[in-house]
ZASETOR-645365 format. One line per 8 residues: their letters; for each residue z, x, y of C-alpha. Coordinates in Angstrom, 3 decimals. Layout:
BEGIN
a) Z:X:Y; ...
% end
This chain:
BEGIN
xxxxxxxx) -2.199:-20.139:5.745; -0.610:-17.470:4.038; -2.609:-14.474:2.500; -4.022:-14.467:-0.116; -3.301:-10.899:-3.022; -5.670:-8.729:-2.194; -7.101:-9.855:1.264; -7.329:-6.858:3.611
xxxxxxxx) -5.505:-7.978:7.063; -4.542:-6.053:10.082; -0.790:-4.810:11.157; -1.565:-4.148:15.064; 1.856:-2.921:17.176; 1.374:-4.618:20.155; 2.835:-3.655:23.634; 2.660:-5.555:26.775
xxxxxxxx) 0.155:-7.731:25.418; -2.527:-4.665:24.502; -2.893:-3.316:21.257; -1.016:0.029:20.765; -1.524:0.709:16.898; -3.823:-0.506:13.800; -3.468:-0.259:10.183; -5.565:-1.910:7.567
xxxxxxxx) -3.389:-3.192:4.675; -4.476:-5.291:1.487; -1.803:-7.969:0.831; 0.363:-8.232:-2.063; 2.776:-11.119:-1.530; 2.591:-14.126:1.653; 5.170:-16.790:0.663; 8.853:-17.676:0.954
xxxxxxxx) 9.240:-15.904:4.228; 8.651:-12.182:2.701; 5.300:-10.393:3.428; 4.217:-7.868:1.452; 1.660:-4.860:2.293; -0.091:-2.383:0.510; -1.470:1.007:2.709; -2.258:4.016:0.005
xxxxxxxx) -2.782:7.676:1.290; -5.945:8.600:3.074; -6.510:5.096:4.828; -7.823:5.388:8.102; -5.959:3.616:11.325; -5.493:3.536:14.775; -3.171:5.515:16.628; -1.635:5.867:20.157
xxxxxxxx) -2.343:8.959:21.829; -2.214:10.953:25.330; -5.900:10.192:27.568; -7.551:13.546:28.265; -7.050:12.982:31.486; -3.529:14.167:31.390; -1.366:16.534:30.630; -0.451:16.610:26.976
xxxxxxxx) 3.652:16.743:27.203; 5.322:19.294:24.289; 6.750:16.478:22.011; 5.802:13.079:20.776; 8.679:11.275:21.712; 7.966:12.108:25.694; 3.714:11.504:24.876; 4.553:8.156:23.731
xxxxxxxx) 7.339:7.092:26.039; 5.129:7.646:28.606; 1.772:6.517:27.481; 3.933:2.611:27.457; 5.190:3.491:30.346; 2.310:3.783:32.208; 0.228:1.840:30.074; -2.271:4.323:29.218
xxxxxxxx) -3.080:5.467:26.244; -6.531:6.333:24.049; -6.867:5.844:20.132; -7.139:8.778:17.654; -8.194:7.986:14.252; -5.655:9.337:11.451; -4.942:8.965:7.839; -2.274:7.622:6.494
xxxxxxxx) -0.224:10.090:4.682; 1.885:8.872:2.079; 1.223:5.589:-0.559; 3.152:2.553:0.957; 4.305:-0.439:0.205; 6.001:-2.526:3.259; 8.532:-5.392:2.696; 8.986:-7.525:5.992
xxxxxxxx) 11.124:-10.639:5.808; 10.463:-13.544:9.008; 12.898:-12.718:11.556; 13.951:-8.956:10.904; 13.795:-5.932:12.941; 13.024:-3.609:9.949; 11.031:-3.463:7.226; 11.165:-1.471:4.050
xxxxxxxx) 8.509:0.732:2.763; 8.899:1.678:-0.480; 7.066:4.984:-1.081; 5.596:7.503:-3.737; 4.083:10.482:-4.630; 0.858:11.915:-5.502; 2.247:11.820:-8.917; 3.403:8.075:-8.774
xxxxxxxx) 6.710:9.173:-8.938; 9.048:7.076:-6.578; 10.257:9.176:-3.351; 12.252:6.806:-1.401; 13.129:4.320:1.179; 11.311:4.331:4.975; 12.959:1.523:6.949; 10.965:1.185:9.825
xxxxxxxx) 12.959:-0.652:12.789; 10.229:-2.898:14.715; 10.133:-6.103:16.383; 10.078:-9.308:13.970; 6.397:-10.173:12.902; 4.261:-12.897:14.052; 1.265:-14.039:12.371; -2.334:-13.613:13.727
xxxxxxxx) -5.716:-14.317:12.813; -6.624:-11.219:11.944; -3.176:-10.686:9.617; 0.718:-9.882:11.658; 1.791:-8.109:14.857; 4.172:-6.093:15.625; 5.486:-3.026:17.616; 7.622:0.082:16.196
xxxxxxxx) 11.302:0.254:18.031; 10.738:4.646:17.655; 14.209:4.898:15.432; 13.914:5.082:11.673; 15.724:5.466:8.513; 15.413:7.690:5.583; 16.617:6.396:2.200; 16.768:8.663:-0.754
xxxxxxxx) 16.557:7.500:-4.198; 19.883:8.248:-4.994; 20.964:6.026:-1.808; 22.150:8.325:0.693; 20.328:7.996:4.100; 19.930:9.853:7.285; 18.741:8.480:11.234; 15.292:10.047:11.915
xxxxxxxx) 13.814:9.995:15.214; 17.166:9.203:17.534; 15.507:11.186:19.918; 12.904:9.059:20.293; 14.538:6.776:21.057; 16.928:7.885:23.376; 13.496:9.139:25.298; 12.272:5.764:25.273
xxxxxxxx) 15.660:4.969:26.835; 15.797:7.652:29.316; 12.054:6.634:30.685; 13.188:2.908:30.866; 10.213:1.736:28.666; 13.318:0.507:26.275; 16.738:-0.984:28.115; 19.838:0.508:26.720
xxxxxxxx) 20.715:-3.383:24.786; 17.572:-3.305:23.307; 18.231:0.479:22.096; 21.654:-0.923:20.895; 20.113:-3.842:18.874; 18.008:-1.314:17.070; 20.514:0.703:16.192; 22.570:-1.518:15.110
xxxxxxxx) 20.004:-3.100:12.616; 19.593:0.685:11.279; 23.093:0.609:10.220; 22.711:-3.029:8.673; 20.041:-2.129:6.674; 21.687:1.384:5.575; 24.284:-0.262:4.689; 22.278:-2.738:2.185
xxxxxxxx) 20.614:0.326:0.909; 24.417:1.914:0.295; 25.692:-1.356:-1.756; 22.254:-1.423:-3.789; 21.582:-4.616:-2.511; 17.855:-6.747:-2.104; 15.107:-5.253:-1.738; 16.999:-1.899:-2.695
xxxxxxxx) 17.959:-3.687:-6.105; 14.509:-4.931:-6.923; 11.896:-3.500:-8.747; 9.997:-2.216:-6.735; 9.926:1.501:-7.337; 8.195:0.317:-10.312; 5.287:-1.708:-8.491; 1.701:-0.053:-8.961
xxxxxxxx) -1.812:-2.031:-6.944; -4.510:-3.357:-8.826; -7.030:-0.697:-9.384; -9.955:-2.909:-8.588; -8.520:-3.121:-4.481; -10.924:-1.120:-2.887; -9.348:1.180:-0.347; -8.506:-1.223:2.947
xxxxxxxx) -10.792:-0.534:6.349; -10.432:-1.879:9.972; -13.160:-4.325:10.723; -15.297:-3.477:13.656; -13.385:-5.417:15.969; -9.706:-4.123:15.010; -9.172:-3.556:19.009; -9.168:-7.878:19.368
xxx) -6.203:-9.765:19.571; -7.223:-13.077:17.690; -4.426:-15.467:17.631
% end
């Protein structure tokens, strides 16, 4: 069944059947093959981190790739830094994030490359594919974290064919932004959350994966 607007869900990232990251988010819309989720600045979420028993490598990409390759990570509680609306559609290998400054000014879009989502009893599951696209308000864009995607391929975490699919998806969606096609042509920058919504919080059993 669809989630009701205002409900708090957990968006899990899952790698090899284990939770990789967990974000509590508020449901804005769940219908007609599109999911819209809200995560305000300051929300606490769980991110993967190098265990204290292993050497901490110098770059984020190396640390994440090693953890994924070994199946060995711990969780660090982090604070979400930018108020974000996430738009996901059935079958897509990406989510489009709409972001705002503290002043409320729209500051552009972020294309998060990820596996197509699936529903769970907690909310939704996906997995980050490392590569991202930054789209400015004037629709200029650039790729972000190409180095992290390359490290995941070098370490054997992602195969080259998967990496090429991710890159092709990034360019496809960036092209939609350039042409002002949905969702970039839609009035999401003017959207505002219901002030009655509380800040979403992870439930005590956030690490569980109930299907």
